[in-house]
C-alpha positions as CSV (number, residue, x, y, z in Angstrom):
1,P,-1.2,-8.8,-15.8
2,L,1.4,-10.3,-13.4
3,Q,4.3,-12.0,-15.1
4,S,4.8,-14.9,-12.6
5,G,2.8,-17.1,-10.4
6,V,5.1,-16.4,-7.4
7,L,4.5,-12.6,-7.8
8,A,0.7,-13.2,-8.1
9,Q,0.8,-15.2,-4.8
10,L,2.8,-12.4,-3.1
11,V,0.4,-9.7,-4.2
12,D,-2.6,-11.8,-3.0
13,Y,-0.9,-12.4,0.3
14,L,-0.2,-8.7,0.8
15,R,-3.8,-7.8,-0.1
16,T,-5.2,-10.2,2.6
17,R,-3.2,-8.8,5.5
18,P,-5.1,-7.2,8.4
19,Q,-6.6,-3.8,7.7
20,A,-5.2,-1.9,10.7
21,G,-2.2,0.2,9.5
22,K,-2.5,-1.1,5.9
23,H,-1.5,1.3,3.2
24,T,-4.2,2.6,0.8
25,I,-4.5,5.1,-2.0
26,V,-6.1,8.5,-1.3
27,E,-7.0,10.7,-4.3
28,K,-6.2,14.2,-3.3
29,T,-7.0,15.9,-6.6
30,P,-9.0,13.9,-9.1
31,W,-6.9,12.3,-11.8
32,S,-3.8,14.3,-10.9
33,E,-2.6,13.9,-7.3
34,Y,-2.6,10.8,-5.1
35,A,-1.3,10.1,-1.6
36,I,-0.9,7.1,0.6
37,G,-3.0,6.7,3.7
38,L,-3.0,4.3,6.6
39,L,-6.2,2.5,7.4
40,P,-7.5,2.7,11.0
41,G,-8.7,-0.9,11.1
42,R,-12.1,-0.1,12.3
43,R,-15.3,1.5,10.8
44,G,-15.6,5.2,11.3
45,G,-11.9,5.6,12.1
46,T,-9.8,8.3,10.4
47,V,-7.4,7.4,7.6
48,K,-4.0,9.0,8.3
49,I,-2.6,10.5,5.1
50,L,1.1,10.5,4.7
51,K,3.0,13.5,3.3
52,E,4.3,12.0,0.0
53,S,2.2,12.5,-3.1
54,Y,2.2,10.9,-6.5
55,P,1.2,12.2,-10.0
56,T,-0.5,9.0,-11.1
57,R,-2.4,6.2,-9.5
58,D,0.1,3.7,-10.9
59,D,2.9,5.5,-9.1
60,A,1.0,5.4,-5.8
61,E,0.2,1.7,-6.3
62,H,3.9,0.9,-6.9
63,A,4.9,2.9,-3.8
64,I,2.3,0.9,-1.7
65,F,3.6,-2.4,-3.1
66,K,7.1,-1.4,-2.0
67,K,6.0,-0.3,1.4
68,R,4.0,-3.6,2.0
69,V,7.0,-5.7,0.9
70,K,9.4,-3.8,3.1
71,A,7.0,-4.2,6.1
72,L,6.7,-8.0,5.4
73,C,10.5,-8.3,5.2
74,K,10.9,-6.5,8.5
75,E,8.3,-8.8,10.0
76,Y,10.6,-11.8,9.1
77,G,13.8,-10.0,10.1
78,I,15.0,-9.4,6.6
79,T,16.8,-6.1,6.1
80,D,18.2,-4.5,3.0
């Protein structure tokens, strides 16, 4: 469960972004190795799988969240 209403709104916003180039979880080895892929944005397209891998689905989800927030910040000219 999310701890704040603002965080819940951010997560909902990130989930509703356009599909093209959106990060998604790819299960490389069932229950033990996950990667991040980029959606093609059209049916029948190929998901581009990135090189990094994660031991748990939670780790992959957290990495995707950070990538989506970073992309959103970049869109608004916010840098770290």
